[in-house]
C-alpha positions as CSV (number, residue, x, y, z in Angstrom):
1,M,-0.1,0.1,-0.3
2,Q,0.9,3.4,-1.2
3,R,1.3,6.8,1.0
4,L,-0.1,8.6,-1.6
5,S,-3.5,6.6,-2.9
6,F,-3.9,6.0,1.6
7,I,-4.7,9.3,1.6
8,V,-6.0,10.4,-1.6
9,D,-8.8,7.4,-1.2
10,Q,-9.6,9.2,2.0
11,L,-10.1,12.7,0.5
12,P,-12.1,14.6,-1.8
13,I,-8.5,16.2,-3.4
14,K,-7.0,15.3,-6.7
15,E,-3.6,13.5,-6.3
16,Q,-1.3,15.6,-7.5
17,Q,-2.7,18.5,-4.8
18,V,-1.9,15.6,-2.1
19,K,1.5,14.9,-4.0
20,N,2.9,18.6,-3.8
21,T,1.9,18.5,-0.3
22,L,3.2,15.3,1.2
23,K,6.1,16.5,-0.8
24,L,6.1,19.7,1.5
25,L,5.5,18.4,4.6
26,D,8.5,16.1,3.9
27,E,10.7,19.4,3.6
28,D,9.5,20.4,7.2
29,C,7.3,22.7,6.1
30,T,4.2,23.9,8.4
31,I,1.0,24.3,8.1
32,P,0.6,28.1,8.2
33,F,3.5,28.4,5.6
34,I,2.3,25.4,2.7
35,S,-1.2,27.1,3.0
36,R,-0.1,30.8,2.3
37,Y,3.1,30.7,0.2
38,R,2.6,27.2,-1.6
39,K,-1.0,27.8,-3.1
40,E,0.8,27.2,-6.3
41,M,2.0,23.8,-5.4
42,T,-1.3,23.1,-3.5
43,G,-3.8,24.2,-5.8
44,N,-4.6,26.6,-3.1
45,L,-5.9,23.7,-0.5
46,D,-6.5,25.8,3.1
47,E,-4.8,24.9,6.4
48,V,-8.1,22.4,7.0
49,Q,-7.6,20.6,4.1
50,I,-3.5,20.4,4.2
51,G,-4.7,19.4,8.2
52,A,-6.6,16.5,6.8
53,I,-3.9,15.6,4.8
54,V,-1.4,15.8,7.9
55,K,-3.9,13.7,9.8
56,L,-3.9,10.9,7.1
57,K,-0.1,10.5,6.7
58,N,0.8,10.0,10.3
59,T,-1.9,7.5,10.5
60,F,-0.2,5.8,7.6
61,E,2.7,5.8,9.6
62,E,1.8,4.3,12.4
63,L,0.1,1.9,10.2
64,Q,3.4,1.0,9.0
65,K,5.3,0.6,11.7
66,R,2.7,-1.6,13.2
67,K,3.1,-4.2,10.2
68,Q,6.3,-4.2,10.7
69,T,6.4,-5.5,13.4
70,I,3.5,-7.9,13.2
71,S,5.2,-9.2,9.8
72,K,8.4,-9.3,12.4
73,A,6.5,-11.6,15.1
74,I,5.1,-14.1,12.7
75,D,7.7,-14.7,10.5
76,E,10.2,-15.4,13.5
77,Q,7.0,-18.5,14.4
78,G,7.5,-19.3,10.8
79,E,4.0,-18.6,9.6
80,L,4.7,-15.6,7.8
81,T,3.6,-17.0,3.5
82,E,3.3,-15.3,1.0
83,V,-0.2,-14.9,1.1
84,L,-0.6,-13.9,4.7
85,K,2.3,-11.1,3.9
86,A,0.1,-9.5,1.2
87,K,-3.3,-9.8,3.3
88,I,-0.9,-7.4,5.9
89,E,0.2,-5.3,3.3
90,K,-3.3,-4.6,1.8
91,A,-4.4,-4.0,5.5
92,N,-5.6,-0.2,5.5
93,T,-6.9,0.0,9.2
94,M,-5.9,-1.2,12.5
95,I,-8.5,-3.3,12.9
96,Q,-7.5,-4.9,10.0
97,L,-4.3,-5.6,10.7
98,E,-5.2,-6.4,14.0
99,D,-7.3,-9.8,13.2
100,L,-5.2,-10.8,11.0
101,Y,-2.5,-10.8,13.7
102,L,-5.0,-12.5,16.6
103,P,-4.3,-16.3,15.9
104,Y,-0.7,-15.7,15.8
105,K,-0.3,-13.5,19.0
106,K,1.2,-14.9,21.9
107,K,-1.2,-15.8,24.5
108,R,-1.5,-15.9,27.8
109,K,-2.4,-19.4,29.0
110,T,-6.0,-20.6,28.1
111,K,-8.9,-23.0,28.0
112,A,-7.9,-23.6,24.4
113,S,-3.9,-23.3,25.3
114,V,-4.6,-26.1,28.3
115,A,-7.0,-28.4,25.5
116,R,-3.7,-28.2,22.9
117,D,-1.3,-29.5,25.7
118,Q,-3.7,-32.1,26.4
119,G,-3.6,-33.3,23.1
120,L,-7.4,-32.7,21.6
121,E,-6.4,-30.6,18.5
122,P,-6.6,-33.0,16.4
123,L,-10.1,-34.0,17.7
124,A,-11.5,-30.1,17.3
125,K,-10.4,-30.5,13.7
126,I,-12.5,-33.9,13.5
127,I,-15.2,-32.4,15.0
128,M,-14.6,-28.7,12.8
129,K,-14.5,-31.0,9.3
130,Q,-17.8,-31.7,10.5
131,Q,-18.5,-35.1,8.9
132,H,-17.9,-37.6,11.3
133,D,-20.9,-39.3,12.8
134,D,-19.7,-40.5,15.5
135,V,-18.0,-37.9,17.5
136,G,-18.3,-39.4,20.8
137,F,-16.7,-42.4,19.7
138,A,-14.1,-40.5,18.6
139,A,-13.8,-38.5,21.2
140,T,-13.0,-41.7,23.7
141,Q,-9.8,-42.4,21.3
142,F,-8.0,-38.9,23.2
143,L,-8.4,-40.2,26.8
144,N,-5.5,-40.2,28.7
145,E,-3.8,-39.1,32.0
146,H,-5.3,-35.9,31.5
147,I,-8.7,-36.6,30.2
148,K,-10.3,-39.2,32.4
149,N,-14.2,-39.5,29.8
150,E,-15.1,-38.5,26.4
151,E,-16.8,-35.3,27.4
152,Q,-14.0,-33.8,28.9
153,A,-12.2,-34.4,25.8
154,L,-15.6,-32.6,23.4
155,E,-15.2,-29.9,26.0
156,G,-11.8,-29.3,25.6
157,A,-12.1,-29.6,21.9
158,R,-15.3,-27.2,22.7
159,H,-12.5,-24.5,23.5
160,I,-10.1,-24.7,20.8
161,I,-13.1,-24.3,18.1
162,A,-14.4,-21.2,20.0
163,E,-11.1,-20.0,19.5
164,W,-10.7,-20.6,16.4
165,I,-14.0,-18.6,15.6
166,N,-13.1,-15.8,18.0
167,E,-9.7,-15.9,15.4
168,N,-12.0,-15.6,12.1
169,E,-11.8,-12.9,10.3
170,F,-15.2,-13.2,8.4
171,V,-16.8,-13.7,11.9
172,R,-15.2,-10.7,13.6
173,N,-15.8,-8.7,10.7
174,K,-19.8,-9.6,10.7
175,L,-20.4,-8.8,14.0
176,R,-18.5,-5.6,13.9
177,R,-21.2,-4.4,11.2
178,L,-23.9,-5.8,13.5
179,Y,-22.7,-4.0,16.6
180,Q,-21.9,-0.9,14.5
181,R,-25.4,-1.1,13.6
182,K,-27.7,-1.9,16.4
183,A,-25.6,-2.2,18.9
184,T,-27.2,-0.6,22.8
185,I,-25.7,1.5,25.3
186,A,-27.1,0.7,28.9
187,T,-26.5,1.9,32.3
188,K,-27.4,1.1,35.8
189,V,-26.4,2.9,38.7
190,I,-24.0,1.5,41.5
191,K,-26.7,0.8,44.7
192,D,-24.6,2.2,47.4
193,K,-23.7,5.6,45.3
194,K,-27.2,6.2,44.2
195,E,-28.0,8.4,47.4
196,T,-24.1,10.6,47.3
197,D,-23.9,13.8,46.7
198,E,-21.7,13.3,43.9
199,A,-23.9,10.6,42.4
200,Q,-26.8,13.3,41.4
201,K,-25.6,15.3,38.3
202,F,-25.6,11.7,36.9
203,Q,-29.0,11.0,38.0
204,Q,-30.1,10.9,34.2
205,Y,-28.2,8.0,34.0
206,F,-29.2,5.9,37.0
207,D,-31.2,3.6,34.2
208,W,-30.6,4.5,30.9
209,S,-30.2,2.8,27.3
210,E,-30.1,3.7,23.8
211,A,-28.8,2.9,20.2
212,L,-25.3,3.7,20.7
213,N,-25.4,5.4,16.7
214,R,-28.0,7.7,18.4
215,C,-26.2,8.4,21.5
216,P,-24.4,12.4,21.5
217,S,-20.7,12.4,22.0
218,H,-21.6,14.6,25.2
219,R,-23.7,12.0,26.5
220,L,-21.5,9.6,25.8
221,L,-19.0,11.1,27.5
222,A,-21.0,12.0,31.1
223,M,-21.6,8.1,30.9
224,L,-18.1,7.0,30.7
225,R,-17.3,10.2,33.5
226,A,-19.6,8.9,35.9
227,E,-18.5,5.3,35.3
228,N,-14.9,6.3,35.6
229,E,-16.4,7.7,39.3
230,E,-18.1,4.5,39.5
231,I,-21.5,5.8,40.1
232,I,-22.9,3.5,37.2
233,R,-21.8,0.6,35.7
234,V,-21.9,0.8,31.2
235,K,-22.7,-2.0,29.0
236,V,-23.1,-2.4,25.4
237,S,-24.3,-5.0,23.7
238,V,-26.8,-6.7,20.4
239,E,-29.4,-9.0,20.6
240,K,-27.6,-12.2,21.2
241,E,-29.7,-14.3,19.4
242,D,-28.6,-11.9,16.4
243,A,-25.5,-12.6,16.8
244,L,-25.3,-16.6,17.7
245,D,-27.2,-16.6,13.9
246,I,-24.7,-14.3,11.8
247,I,-21.5,-17.1,13.6
248,D,-23.9,-20.0,12.3
249,D,-24.4,-19.1,9.0
250,I,-20.6,-18.7,9.0
251,I,-19.3,-21.7,10.8
252,I,-22.0,-24.4,9.9
253,K,-21.4,-26.1,6.5
254,T,-23.4,-29.5,7.1
255,S,-26.0,-31.0,9.1
256,N,-24.5,-33.2,10.5
257,E,-25.5,-33.3,14.2
258,S,-23.2,-35.6,15.8
259,C,-20.7,-32.6,14.8
260,T,-23.1,-29.3,14.7
261,D,-24.6,-30.4,18.1
262,Q,-20.7,-29.8,19.4
263,I,-20.4,-26.7,16.9
264,F,-23.1,-24.5,18.6
265,I,-22.3,-25.4,21.9
266,A,-18.7,-24.0,21.0
267,I,-20.4,-21.4,19.2
268,E,-22.3,-19.9,22.1
269,D,-19.4,-20.1,24.5
270,A,-17.3,-18.3,21.7
271,Y,-19.7,-15.7,21.4
272,K,-20.3,-15.4,25.6
273,R,-16.3,-15.5,26.6
274,L,-14.5,-14.1,24.1
275,L,-16.1,-12.6,21.1
276,A,-18.8,-10.2,23.2
277,P,-16.6,-8.4,25.5
278,A,-13.9,-8.2,22.7
279,L,-16.4,-6.4,20.4
280,S,-17.9,-4.6,22.6
281,N,-15.0,-2.8,24.2
282,E,-13.7,-2.4,20.6
283,T,-17.2,-0.6,19.6
284,L,-17.5,1.7,23.0
285,S,-13.6,2.7,22.1
286,E,-14.8,3.6,18.4
287,A,-17.7,5.6,20.0
288,K,-15.6,7.3,22.5
289,Q,-12.7,8.1,19.5
290,K,-16.0,9.4,18.0
291,A,-16.8,11.6,21.0
292,D,-13.6,12.2,21.3
293,D,-13.1,13.8,18.0
294,D,-16.6,16.2,18.3
295,A,-15.7,16.7,22.1
296,I,-12.3,18.3,20.4
297,K,-13.3,19.6,17.3
298,V,-15.9,22.1,19.6
299,F,-12.9,22.8,21.9
300,A,-10.8,23.9,19.0
301,S,-13.7,26.2,17.5
302,N,-13.9,27.3,21.0
303,L,-10.0,28.3,21.3
304,Q,-9.5,29.7,17.8
305,Q,-12.2,32.4,18.6
306,L,-11.0,33.0,22.1
307,L,-7.6,33.7,20.2
308,L,-8.9,36.0,17.7
309,A,-11.1,37.7,20.1
310,P,-11.2,41.4,19.6
311,P,-7.8,43.2,21.5
312,L,-8.1,46.9,22.3
313,G,-4.8,47.8,21.4
314,E,-1.5,49.5,22.5
315,K,-3.2,51.1,25.3
316,R,-2.2,52.0,29.0
317,I,-4.3,49.8,31.4
318,L,-5.1,49.8,34.6
319,A,-6.2,46.0,35.5
320,I,-8.1,44.8,38.6
321,D,-8.7,41.2,40.0
322,P,-11.3,41.4,42.4
323,G,-11.8,40.1,45.9
324,Y,-13.6,40.6,49.1
325,R,-11.7,40.0,52.1
326,S,-8.4,39.2,50.3
327,G,-8.4,42.9,48.7
328,C,-8.4,43.5,44.9
329,K,-5.3,43.3,43.4
330,V,-4.7,46.4,40.9
331,V,-1.9,46.8,39.0
332,C,-0.7,50.0,36.2
333,L,0.5,48.7,32.8
334,D,2.0,50.7,29.8
335,E,1.3,50.5,25.9
336,Q,3.1,47.1,25.8
337,G,1.8,45.5,28.8
338,N,4.8,45.9,31.1
339,L,3.7,46.9,34.4
340,L,4.3,50.1,36.5
341,H,2.8,49.9,39.1
342,N,0.8,47.3,41.5
343,E,-0.7,47.7,44.7
344,K,-4.4,46.6,47.0
345,I,-7.4,48.4,47.4
346,Y,-10.2,47.2,49.7
347,P,-13.6,48.9,48.4
348,H,-15.6,45.9,49.4
349,A,-17.0,43.7,52.3
350,P,-15.4,43.5,55.2
351,Q,-13.5,46.2,55.3
352,R,-15.3,48.5,52.9
353,E,-12.8,51.0,52.3
354,T,-14.7,52.4,49.6
355,T,-13.4,56.3,49.5
356,Q,-9.7,55.6,49.9
357,A,-10.2,53.3,47.1
358,M,-12.1,55.6,44.9
359,K,-9.3,58.2,45.4
360,K,-6.3,56.0,44.5
361,I,-8.1,54.4,41.3
362,R,-8.5,58.0,40.6
363,S,-4.9,58.8,41.2
364,L,-3.3,55.7,39.8
365,V,-5.7,56.8,36.5
366,N,-4.1,60.1,36.1
367,A,-0.9,59.7,37.4
368,Y,-0.2,56.7,34.8
369,K,-1.9,58.0,32.2
370,V,-4.9,54.8,32.0
371,E,-7.0,54.5,29.0
372,A,-8.7,51.9,30.0
373,I,-9.4,49.8,33.2
374,S,-10.1,45.6,32.9
375,I,-11.6,43.5,35.5
376,G,-11.6,40.0,35.7
377,N,-15.0,38.5,35.8
378,G,-14.2,36.2,38.8
379,T,-15.2,37.0,42.7
380,A,-16.6,40.2,43.5
381,S,-16.1,41.4,40.0
382,R,-19.8,42.6,39.2
383,E,-19.6,44.5,42.3
384,T,-15.7,46.4,41.4
385,E,-17.3,46.6,38.3
386,H,-20.0,49.2,39.9
387,F,-17.7,50.8,42.6
388,I,-15.7,51.8,39.5
389,K,-18.2,53.4,37.3
390,K,-19.2,55.4,40.2
391,I,-15.5,57.3,39.9
392,G,-15.6,60.9,38.7
393,F,-12.7,60.8,36.4
394,D,-11.5,63.6,34.7
395,R,-12.0,62.1,30.9
396,E,-13.7,59.0,29.5
397,I,-12.1,55.7,30.3
398,Q,-13.4,52.6,29.2
399,V,-14.0,50.1,31.7
400,F,-13.9,46.3,30.4
401,V,-14.8,43.2,32.1
402,V,-12.7,40.0,30.6
403,N,-12.5,36.8,31.3
404,E,-9.8,35.2,33.7
405,A,-10.1,31.7,33.3
406,G,-6.4,30.1,33.2
407,A,-4.7,33.2,34.6
408,S,-4.4,31.8,38.1
409,I,-2.6,29.0,36.2
410,Y,-0.3,31.6,34.2
411,S,0.4,33.3,37.5
412,A,1.7,30.4,38.8
413,S,3.4,28.9,35.8
414,K,7.2,29.3,34.8
415,I,6.7,31.2,32.5
416,A,5.4,34.2,34.8
417,R,8.2,33.7,37.3
418,A,10.3,33.8,34.5
419,E,8.3,37.2,33.6
420,F,7.9,38.5,37.0
421,P,10.3,36.8,39.6
422,N,10.0,39.2,42.4
423,Y,6.6,39.2,42.3
424,D,3.7,37.0,44.1
425,V,1.2,35.2,42.2
426,T,-1.7,37.7,42.3
427,V,0.2,40.2,40.9
428,R,0.8,38.0,38.0
429,G,-2.2,37.5,37.5
430,A,-3.7,41.1,37.8
431,V,-1.5,41.2,35.0
432,S,-2.7,38.5,32.8
433,I,-6.0,40.0,33.2
434,G,-5.2,43.8,31.8
435,R,-2.8,41.9,29.3
436,R,-5.9,40.2,27.7
437,L,-7.9,42.9,27.2
438,S,-4.3,44.8,25.3
439,D,-4.3,41.6,23.5
440,P,-6.0,38.0,24.0
441,L,-3.9,36.0,21.6
442,A,-0.3,37.3,22.8
443,E,-1.5,36.4,26.7
444,L,-3.6,33.4,25.9
445,V,-0.9,31.4,24.5
446,K,0.4,31.4,27.3
447,I,-1.7,29.5,29.4
448,D,-1.8,25.8,28.5
449,P,-5.4,25.5,26.4
450,K,-7.2,23.2,28.6
451,S,-7.2,25.5,31.5
452,I,-8.9,28.8,29.5
453,G,-12.2,26.9,30.3
454,V,-14.0,26.6,27.0
455,G,-15.4,23.1,25.5
456,Q,-16.8,19.8,26.7
457,Y,-15.3,17.4,28.7
458,Q,-11.6,18.1,27.7
459,H,-10.1,16.3,30.6
460,D,-12.0,13.1,29.5
461,V,-10.6,13.0,25.5
462,D,-7.5,11.8,23.9
463,Q,-5.3,13.7,25.9
464,T,-2.4,13.7,23.2
465,K,-5.0,14.1,20.4
466,L,-6.6,17.3,22.4
467,K,-2.5,18.6,22.7
468,G,-2.0,18.3,18.8
469,E,-5.2,19.5,17.7
470,L,-4.8,22.9,20.0
471,D,-1.6,23.4,19.1
472,T,-2.6,23.5,15.5
473,V,-5.6,25.8,16.0
474,V,-3.1,28.2,18.4
475,M,-0.3,27.8,15.5
476,S,-2.8,28.9,13.0
477,C,-4.3,31.9,14.7
478,V,-0.8,33.2,15.7
479,N,0.6,33.1,11.8
480,S,-2.9,34.5,10.8
481,I,-2.6,38.1,12.7
482,G,1.2,38.2,12.9
483,V,4.1,38.7,15.4
484,N,6.0,41.8,15.8
485,V,9.9,40.5,16.4
486,N,10.9,42.9,18.6
487,T,8.2,42.9,21.1
488,A,6.3,39.0,21.2
489,S,7.1,37.2,24.2
490,A,8.9,34.1,23.6
491,S,5.6,31.9,24.5
492,L,4.4,34.3,21.0
493,L,7.0,33.1,19.2
494,S,7.5,29.5,20.2
495,Y,4.0,29.4,17.5
496,V,5.1,30.9,15.0
497,S,5.9,29.1,11.7
498,G,9.6,27.0,11.5
499,I,10.3,28.6,15.1
500,G,9.8,26.9,18.2
501,E,10.5,27.0,22.0
502,K,14.3,27.0,21.8
503,L,14.6,29.6,18.5
504,A,11.9,31.8,20.2
505,E,14.2,31.9,23.3
506,N,17.6,32.5,20.8
507,I,15.2,35.7,19.5
508,V,14.6,37.5,22.8
509,D,18.5,36.8,24.1
510,Y,19.5,38.0,20.3
511,R,17.3,41.5,20.8
512,A,17.7,41.9,24.4
513,N,21.7,41.7,23.7
514,T,21.7,43.6,20.3
515,G,18.9,46.2,21.4
516,G,16.6,45.1,18.3
517,I,16.0,43.1,15.2
518,S,15.9,46.0,12.5
519,S,15.0,43.8,9.3
520,R,13.9,40.6,8.5
521,K,17.3,40.0,6.9
522,E,18.9,40.1,10.3
523,L,16.6,37.5,11.7
524,K,19.6,35.1,9.8
525,K,21.9,36.1,12.7
526,V,19.6,34.8,15.5
527,A,21.5,31.6,17.3
528,R,20.7,28.6,14.9
529,L,18.2,30.0,12.6
530,G,18.9,28.9,9.8
531,D,17.7,29.1,5.7
532,K,15.0,26.7,6.3
533,A,13.5,28.3,9.8
534,F,13.8,31.8,7.4
535,E,12.2,30.2,4.8
536,Q,9.2,29.4,7.2
537,A,8.6,32.3,9.9
538,A,10.2,35.1,8.2
539,A,6.8,36.2,6.7
540,F,4.8,35.4,9.5
541,L,7.5,38.2,11.8
542,R,7.0,41.8,11.4
543,V,9.9,44.0,11.7
544,T,8.1,47.4,12.5
545,D,10.4,50.0,12.4
546,S,12.7,48.0,9.2
547,Q,14.4,50.1,6.1
548,H,12.8,47.8,4.0
549,P,8.9,49.0,4.0
550,L,7.7,45.4,3.5
551,D,9.6,44.0,6.7
552,N,6.2,45.1,8.5
553,S,4.1,43.2,6.0
554,A,3.2,39.4,5.1
555,V,4.8,39.7,2.1
556,H,7.3,37.0,2.0
557,P,11.2,38.1,1.6
558,E,11.3,35.7,-1.3
559,R,8.7,38.0,-3.4
560,Y,10.5,41.2,-2.7
561,A,11.8,41.1,-6.1
562,I,8.2,41.1,-7.6
563,V,7.2,43.8,-5.8
564,E,9.7,45.9,-6.5
565,K,9.5,45.6,-9.9
566,M,6.0,46.7,-9.5
567,A,7.0,49.7,-8.0
568,K,9.4,50.2,-10.9
569,D,6.5,48.9,-13.7
570,V,4.1,52.2,-12.5
571,N,7.1,54.2,-11.8
572,A,6.7,54.5,-8.4
573,Q,9.4,54.1,-5.4
574,L,8.6,51.1,-3.1
575,G,7.1,53.1,-0.1
576,D,5.0,55.2,-2.3
577,L,3.4,51.7,-3.5
578,I,2.8,50.4,-0.5
579,G,-0.7,51.6,0.7
580,N,-1.7,53.2,-2.6
581,K,-4.8,52.0,-4.3
582,T,-4.5,53.9,-7.2
583,L,-1.0,53.1,-8.2
584,I,-2.1,49.6,-7.3
585,Q,-4.6,49.1,-9.7
586,Q,-2.7,49.9,-12.6
587,I,-0.5,46.5,-11.7
588,K,-1.5,43.9,-13.9
589,L,-0.8,40.5,-12.1
590,Q,-0.9,38.4,-15.3
591,D,2.2,40.4,-16.2
592,Y,4.2,39.1,-12.8
593,C,2.9,35.1,-13.5
594,S,5.8,32.7,-13.7
595,D,6.1,28.7,-13.2
596,E,6.6,29.2,-9.5
597,V,4.1,32.5,-9.2
598,G,0.9,32.3,-10.1
599,L,-2.6,34.8,-9.6
600,P,-3.3,32.7,-6.1
601,T,0.5,34.1,-4.7
602,L,0.4,37.6,-6.3
603,T,-3.7,38.5,-4.9
604,D,-2.3,37.6,-2.3
605,I,0.7,40.4,-2.2
606,V,-1.7,43.0,-4.2
607,K,-4.5,42.9,-1.1
608,E,-1.2,43.1,1.3
609,L,-0.1,45.8,-0.9
610,E,-3.3,48.3,0.0
611,K,-3.1,47.3,4.1
612,P,0.6,46.0,5.1
613,G,-0.2,44.8,8.2
614,V,-2.8,45.6,9.3
615,D,-4.4,43.3,12.2
616,P,-7.5,41.5,10.9
617,R,-8.8,41.3,14.2
618,K,-12.1,43.9,15.2
619,S,-11.3,46.4,18.3
620,A,-12.9,45.3,21.7
621,K,-16.0,46.9,22.9
622,V,-17.4,47.9,25.9
623,F,-20.5,45.9,27.2
624,E,-23.2,47.0,29.3
625,F,-24.7,44.1,31.6
626,D,-28.4,44.9,33.6
627,P,-27.0,46.8,36.2
628,N,-30.4,45.6,38.6
629,V,-28.9,42.1,38.2
630,R,-25.8,40.8,40.6
631,T,-26.2,37.4,41.9
632,I,-28.6,34.1,40.8
633,E,-31.0,35.7,43.7
634,D,-31.8,38.6,41.2
635,L,-33.0,36.4,38.3
636,K,-37.0,35.5,37.7
637,Q,-38.5,33.7,34.7
638,G,-39.3,35.8,31.7
639,M,-36.7,38.1,32.1
640,K,-34.8,39.9,29.1
641,L,-31.3,40.5,29.6
642,P,-28.0,41.2,27.8
643,G,-25.0,38.7,27.7
644,I,-21.8,37.3,26.6
645,V,-21.8,33.8,24.9
646,N,-18.4,32.4,27.1
647,N,-18.5,28.7,26.0
648,I,-19.6,26.4,23.3
649,T,-20.5,23.0,23.5
650,N,-22.2,20.8,21.2
651,F,-25.9,20.5,23.3
652,G,-25.9,24.4,23.3
653,C,-24.1,27.8,24.3
654,F,-23.6,29.3,28.0
655,V,-24.2,33.3,27.9
656,D,-22.5,34.9,30.7
657,I,-25.3,37.5,31.8
658,G,-23.3,39.5,34.4
659,I,-23.5,37.2,37.8
660,K,-21.4,34.2,38.9
661,E,-23.1,31.3,37.1
662,S,-23.1,31.0,33.7
663,G,-26.8,30.4,31.7
664,L,-27.7,27.8,29.3
665,V,-29.0,28.2,25.9
666,H,-30.2,24.3,25.2
667,I,-29.3,23.9,21.2
668,S,-33.0,23.8,21.1
669,K,-33.8,27.5,22.3
670,L,-31.3,28.8,20.1
671,A,-34.0,29.5,17.4
672,N,-36.9,28.8,15.8
673,E,-35.8,26.4,13.4
674,Y,-33.6,23.3,13.6
675,I,-30.4,23.6,14.6
676,S,-27.6,20.8,14.1
677,D,-24.2,22.7,14.7
678,V,-24.6,25.8,17.8
679,N,-22.0,27.2,15.9
680,S,-24.0,28.0,12.6
681,V,-25.8,30.8,15.5
682,V,-23.6,31.8,18.0
683,K,-19.9,32.8,17.9
684,L,-17.8,32.9,21.3
685,H,-17.7,36.6,22.7
686,Q,-20.5,37.4,20.4
687,H,-22.8,39.8,22.1
688,V,-27.0,37.8,22.5
689,S,-30.0,38.9,24.1
690,V,-31.7,36.0,25.9
691,T,-35.2,35.3,28.3
692,V,-34.9,33.9,31.3
693,L,-37.0,30.1,31.4
694,E,-36.2,28.8,34.6
695,V,-33.8,29.3,37.8
696,D,-32.8,26.9,40.3
697,V,-31.1,28.8,42.9
698,S,-30.2,25.3,44.6
699,R,-28.3,23.6,41.9
700,K,-26.8,26.9,40.4
701,R,-28.5,26.3,37.2
702,I,-29.7,28.5,34.6
703,Q,-32.3,28.0,31.7
704,L,-32.4,30.6,28.8
705,S,-33.0,30.9,25.5
706,M,-32.3,33.4,22.5
707,I,-35.9,32.5,21.0
708,D,-37.6,36.1,20.2
């Protein structure tokens, strides 16, 4: 099996496109670089399509490694025939491969292996031929010191037959399809756990049953979490008679009752003891993988929206990490997010030093020329926002409430300690809250995505797969925006195409020692940043004060000559061409086409020349919650409230309405029509209007609706 055909057979992408993409991947090119700067080679594939090729490329490589391991193991047993070798080579899934390997896999001591050791395999073969008229008499020929009577002999033979049936590729595939079509998932509560507090959130699954192929991913993951917490037991099964009928049709070849009576017993034993447990686990595992994929997809989509949230930009910010008894931590940041000042105020109970706190905030705003205030949305957030808005400033100061999920994780991290070695976690957390307002992407890349608090069941899914997908999302977001090479943190730089952690540290060290990087060309002086890394990274790194005008654009240095020729052809200096739509409209793209550069790349270049280095994200906007709602007790059924979508799942979205608890808008309450994809209606951070449907104060649950 060839890699190219393996991938082409599974994707609606032309063979040449896949072939060229694989060539680029083999040359260590990254997905962002390929999708943006090698469009002619890939036929204009986007990041999603290239990502699909990467996943199948990795799957193929894992499959090939497993094939080599299996072939070697069977060959060492002297059982690797040409026919089997061809079957192994042809297998295109791990399941097919493992089915082929099953008869040759080294087993622990089993009932069948004991029977073989007792010399009963010839008897099992006699029975399976289904031609002997008296297997009872045949069994008497196998009596020995271990086998005292014919029933013992027949029982041992049946154990061997059961193992053969279990290892039969056709039997397993037929049953596998039955499980895929008709498996039921059922749950039962463990009796002594039924009344516990931990079990109540899983009450729905105390006695539950449904078709597995109709079970949505979030429900399956909830069941499996409850099972892991030893609250319920989960069982996947099919109708036993349907399964036995399938095996009978494959195994029974004659009407010879003497043999078939024994085989029927072996079939039932094989199914109950071997096949049903294995296929139930396999089917549940496959369903879990699909549920993981669905959950990871939701998480990745949410993370992308969160990372690309509107930034306020380079402003002087006063950030507040709110609190009651411990006070509110206040920090002042400059335009680049550097810490200028920090201290605590106590405007709330029990101290209630409101007047002193107001004076202090007003003084800090004036002293540090603050342009905006960022308040974390955790404990005491609404009270702090209300307190800030009562202060009479001498100019307009924008007040924002930002999501502080993961700020505590960052504040205790190695990255935070390196940034602020002389400050405690409270200062670091407040700084993070302020930086999230100025540039969410630059700050959130410092935090493990799982700690950011968007998605569903992120701790229950395959962690390796989750990390890989989220890292891909972060890299995509960072490179779609571009990075200022002289101000970006090492964390942010590490996600730039072709850079990684070590080169990111080298860039930070280089600019610290030299006073900054003055051009893209100078990047080649950074330790270990060779030609390949430069090719992959240069266009995503911005040098704002470079003498070369294109160094602050998304135009790749390898195409500078084309732009310089464009400028010359319209009788303009390069600097005068950039941003001048009148001159740009005079450019005829066809004149610059070549074997390497086509219209897709040239079109991108012209778009960038019109607005070089412009951040595609919108600007942050102030949002006003209902001032009359500060706690869950203030909510009443029928209330209409403004809110912000702060999490999206497959079953609906959660909306921040300005109190500690977020409300759920179930997918059925998003619109007047049937909705299959929550993301088709709402996006993270979207401002929405909701109606309160139900409030359960004791369980802290709020049901909302977006239907007008």
